[in-house]
Structure formats: C-alpha cells, structure tokens
C-alpha positions as CSV (number, residue, x, y, z in Angstrom):
1,M,0.0,0.1,-0.1
2,N,2.8,2.4,0.8
3,R,4.5,1.8,-2.6
4,S,1.3,2.6,-4.5
5,L,0.8,5.7,-2.5
6,S,4.2,6.7,-3.0
7,L,3.9,6.2,-6.8
8,A,0.6,7.9,-6.8
9,F,2.2,11.0,-5.1
10,A,5.4,10.9,-7.6
11,L,3.0,10.8,-10.5
12,A,0.8,13.8,-9.1
13,V,4.1,16.0,-8.5
14,L,5.1,15.4,-12.1
15,L,1.7,16.1,-13.5
16,A,1.6,19.4,-11.6
17,A,4.9,20.5,-12.7
18,G,3.8,20.3,-16.3
19,P,6.2,19.4,-19.2
20,V,9.6,20.9,-18.9
21,V,10.8,22.0,-22.4
22,A,14.1,23.6,-22.9
23,P,14.8,25.6,-26.5
24,A,17.2,23.6,-28.5
25,Y,19.4,25.9,-31.0
26,A,21.5,24.2,-33.4
27,Q,23.1,25.7,-36.4
28,I,24.9,23.7,-39.1
29,S,27.1,25.1,-41.7
30,A,28.5,23.3,-44.6
31,Q,30.4,24.6,-47.8
32,I,30.4,22.9,-51.3
33,I,33.3,23.7,-53.2
34,I,33.9,21.9,-56.5
35,G,36.2,22.4,-59.5
36,T,33.5,22.1,-62.2
37,P,32.2,25.8,-63.0
38,P,28.3,25.9,-63.1
39,P,26.5,25.9,-66.4
40,A,24.9,29.2,-67.7
41,P,21.5,29.9,-65.9
42,V,18.5,28.6,-67.6
43,V,16.1,31.2,-68.6
44,V,12.7,31.0,-67.7
45,A,9.8,33.6,-67.7
46,P,8.6,33.5,-64.1
47,P,4.9,33.7,-63.4
48,P,3.3,37.5,-62.9
49,P,4.4,39.0,-59.7
50,R,2.4,38.5,-56.8
51,P,2.0,41.0,-54.1
52,G,3.7,40.6,-51.0
53,Y,6.4,38.0,-52.6
54,V,9.9,38.2,-53.8
55,W,10.9,36.2,-56.9
56,A,14.0,33.9,-55.9
57,P,15.4,32.8,-59.5
58,G,16.6,29.7,-60.3
59,Y,20.1,28.2,-59.7
60,W,22.3,25.4,-60.5
61,G,22.8,23.1,-57.4
62,W,25.4,20.3,-56.7
63,E,23.7,16.8,-56.2
64,H,25.4,13.5,-56.5
65,G,28.4,14.6,-58.2
66,R,26.7,16.7,-60.9
67,H,25.0,20.1,-61.6
68,V,21.0,20.1,-61.2
69,W,18.8,22.9,-62.1
70,H,16.3,24.2,-59.4
71,D,13.5,26.3,-60.8
72,G,12.9,29.9,-59.4
73,R,10.1,30.5,-57.0
74,W,8.2,33.2,-55.1
75,L,9.0,33.6,-51.5
76,R,6.9,35.5,-49.2
77,E,8.4,38.9,-48.3
78,R,10.4,39.4,-44.9
79,P,9.7,43.0,-43.5
80,G,13.1,44.5,-43.4
81,A,14.9,42.0,-45.2
82,V,16.1,41.6,-48.7
83,Y,16.4,38.3,-50.6
84,V,20.1,37.5,-51.8
85,P,19.9,34.9,-54.6
86,A,21.8,31.5,-54.6
87,Q,25.1,31.8,-56.3
88,W,28.5,30.5,-57.2
89,V,31.5,32.1,-56.3
90,A,35.0,31.5,-57.8
91,V,37.5,30.6,-55.2
92,R,40.8,29.2,-55.4
93,G,40.7,25.7,-56.1
94,G,37.2,25.7,-57.7
95,W,33.7,27.1,-57.0
96,R,31.7,27.8,-53.8
97,F,28.0,27.3,-53.5
98,V,26.3,30.3,-51.5
99,P,22.6,29.2,-50.9
100,G,19.9,31.7,-51.3
101,H,19.4,34.1,-48.0
102,W,17.8,36.7,-46.5
103,E,19.8,39.8,-45.3
104,R,18.4,42.7,-43.2
105,G,18.1,46.0,-44.9
106,G,19.3,46.4,-48.4
107,P,17.8,48.8,-51.2
108,P,14.1,48.8,-51.9
109,R,12.5,46.2,-54.1
110,P,10.2,46.9,-57.2
111,P,6.7,46.4,-56.2
112,G,5.4,42.8,-56.5
113,G,8.9,41.4,-56.0
114,C,12.2,41.1,-57.9
115,P,12.1,39.9,-61.7
116,P,14.5,37.5,-62.8
117,G,16.2,40.3,-65.2
118,L,16.7,42.6,-62.3
119,A,18.0,39.9,-59.9
120,R,20.7,38.9,-62.3
121,Q,21.7,42.1,-62.4
122,G,22.0,42.3,-58.7
123,R,19.4,45.2,-58.5
124,C,17.1,43.7,-55.9
C-alpha cells in the first residue's frame, strides 16, 4: 500500500509540474567547393508578380556529383529584409556555392518582388 501511495504522489508531482521543455538551438554550416564551374543559368519566364512576394531566381545546385537545375519560385516577403539569390562564387581551387538567403535592410525592391532580369543584375 505504501508503494502505491508513493507512486501516486510522484505521478501527481510530475503532472502538477507540467512538461519542462528547454529550447534547442543548433546551426549547421557546410560549404560545397567543386572544380567544375556551373553551367549558364536557364532562362525561364516567371509567373506574373505576386503582391507580398519576392522572386527567387532558379540556380544550379550540386547533387550526387553533378549540377542540377532548381527552378525559381516566389517567396513571401520578410519586412526589413532583402533576398540574396543563390550563387556560385569563384574561389581558389574551384567554385563555392552560396545558398539563397535573407539579409537585413538593403535597397528597396520594386513592387511585387524582383523579376529575374533585375535579380541577375543584382538590382534587387
């Protein structure tokens, strides 16, 4: 009987305390450096601009030892941030892939997002 009472008390204490959840933070950073330059971008006409969205142009990724084209897409705008498209950067010994990402601030974008022509020119 004592054991049952102790178990019931322990269970009541755990239930009263509620779940304890500690936030987990992790960041993984990996760089891809290859010796093969990426092919020329594929020119694709994007769908019409969408209010509240920014155009992320397509890019060549590196998967399973070869370049693979990823189509462009519309991303929901982030207030106070500008989208930087994915790109390959020439480095000593090859090419390094920099994924598309958001940065704070930046020049104002045209209404409705950034069309591919302006994105390629680095104007949005």
